[in-house]
N, C-alpha and C positions, 0 to 999 in steps of 0.2 A: 445427491447430497452435496451442496456447495460448502467450500471452506473459506472463510474469510480470515485474513490476517491484518490486524491493525498495527502499524508501526509508527510510533511516535518518536520523530527524530528531534534530538535536542542539540542546539549549538549556540555559539555566541555571536553577537554582532550581526545578525541577519544571515548567518551561514547556512541555516536549514532552508530559508526562503531561497537563497542563491542556489542551493543544492537542487531544490525542486524545479527551479526555473531552467537550471542547466539540463536536467534530465528531460525536461519537455523541449527545449530548444535543440538538443543533441538528436532528437528523434528516438531516443530510448523508450520513452513512455508509449509512443506510437507502435514501436516494435513490439513492446510487451503486450499492449492491448490487441495485437494481431495474432499472438500466439494462441494456438489451439487450446481451448479450455479456459483461457482468461474471460471472466465475466465482468471485471471492474478493476481499474486502476486509477484512483483518483486521489489528489492532494487537497487538504484542507488546512486552514490557518485557526489553531485555537484562539478564541477571542481574548483569554486571559494570559496568554504565553506568547509574546512576539518573537521568542527564541525557539519556537517549536513548529514543526509541521507534521501533521497526521497523514499518513498513507493509508487508504483502505484499498486492500488488495484481495479480490475474490476469484476463486477458481472452482471449476466444475467438480473437481475430485482431487484426491491425493496424488494420483498418478500424474495429472496435469501439473500440479505444483512441483512435484519431483522432477519432471522434465524441465521445467523453467529453471529450477535451482541448479540443474546439470549444464545449462546452456552458457555459452560465452558471455550472454548479457550480464550474469552475476558478477563476472570479473569488472565489467565497465561500472557497475552499480558500487562495488566494493571500492574501486579506486576513487570515484567521486565522493563517496562517504569518508574516505580517509583524507582526501584533498580538502574538505570542508570541516574535518574534525568533528564529525557528528557521533552521538551516543544514541542508543536506541532502547525503547521499551517495546516489547513485542507481546501481543495477545492473538491467540487463535480461537476461532469459533466455528462450529459446525451447525448447519440448519437443523432445526428441529421441526417437528410438525406444530402448526400453530394451534394453541389451545382455543376451543370454541369461544370461551369466555373473553379472550382477548379482543375479539372482532368488534365488540362494543366500544373500544376505545380507539379504533383505528379509523381515521378520516381519510377516504380514498379521493 
């Protein structure tokens, strides 16, 4: 059962975008993606809010996410978050079995 964490970062004057760019350029994103249990780590720009960045972060299970949270990587992320003065909205989701009725609405 995968766990998906959506984090919407809010900042001013392009700081959320600059944060995501720094995370990528510093190699932090690549290091997180290489962690055992990471299934996705992707940034997206909401079309209606240029001062926000959405992170979709997916992990194999809670244990993998706990190991990530205990890693030195979290201190780097927190330092950058503080540097860019970002605030966060966090939502967690766990995979469910797809209801059969949903299949008719999904185009593969």
